[in-house]
C-alpha positions in Angstrom: -12.0 -7.1 -1.6 -8.5 -8.5 -0.9 -7.9 -12.0 0.2 -5.0 -13.3 2.2 -2.2 -15.7 1.3 -1.1 -18.6 3.4 1.4 -16.3 5.2 -1.3 -13.8 6.1 -0.3 -11.1 3.6 -3.1 -9.3 1.9 -3.5 -10.1 -1.8 -4.8 -7.2 -3.8 -7.8 -7.7 -6.0 -7.0 -8.2 -9.7 -9.5 -7.7 -12.5 -9.0 -8.8 -16.1 -10.4 -7.6 -19.4 -9.9 -9.5 -22.6 -10.5 -8.7 -26.3 -9.3 -11.3 -28.8 -5.6 -11.7 -28.0 -5.2 -8.6 -25.9 -5.4 -8.5 -22.1 -5.6 -5.7 -19.5 -5.1 -6.5 -15.9 -6.0 -4.0 -13.2 -4.6 -4.6 -9.7 -5.9 -2.3 -6.8 -2.9 -2.0 -4.5 -4.0 0.9 -2.2 -6.9 3.4 -2.1 -4.7 5.7 -4.1 -2.7 3.3 -6.3 -3.8 1.0 -9.2 -1.3 -1.2 -11.1 -2.0 -1.9 -14.8 -0.6 -4.5 -17.2 -1.4 -4.7 -20.9 -0.5 -7.8 -22.9 -0.9 -8.4 -26.6 0.7 -11.9 -26.7 -2.4 -13.9 -26.2 -1.3 -15.3 -22.8 -3.7 -15.2 -19.9 -1.9 -14.2 -16.7 -2.7 -15.8 -13.4 -2.5 -14.1 -10.0 -1.0 -10.8 -9.3 0.7 -8.6 -11.9 4.5 -9.4 -11.8 6.8 -6.8 -10.3 9.9 -5.5 -12.0 13.1 -3.7 -10.9 11.2 -0.3 -11.4 8.1 -1.5 -9.5 9.4 -3.8 -6.8 7.4 -2.9 -3.7 4.9 -5.5 -2.7 3.9 -4.6 0.9 1.1 -2.2 0.3 -1.5 -1.5 3.0 -4.3 -2.6 0.8 -7.5 -1.2 -0.4 -9.9 -0.2 2.4 -13.0 0.3 0.2 -13.7 -0.7 -3.4 -16.8 -0.1 -5.5 -16.9 -1.6 -9.0 -19.3 -1.7 -11.8 -18.6 -3.2 -15.2 -15.8 -0.9 -16.3 -15.4 1.5 -13.3 -13.4 1.1 -10.1 -13.6 3.5 -7.2 -11.8 3.6 -3.9 -12.1 6.4 -1.3 -9.3 8.3 -3.1 -9.3 7.4 -6.8 -11.7 6.5 -9.6 -10.7 4.8 -12.8 -12.7 3.8 -15.9 -11.3 1.3 -18.4 
């Protein structure tokens, strides 16, 4: 479940999958919104997925419920398998 930063803002859970030099990060922003980042540069990211001018919002309500098994994530509104 989400943690909190020093200023009290919820930090969304981020899950990472690696295969050789490829990385997939899955960030659960809300019960109906997941954010994905795919990298093939061999670098391992740390923390939240960076925002961009097209995806700039950072004040999401946060996930209320999250179930996870090895490759499946499920909130009250969305299920994703990677």
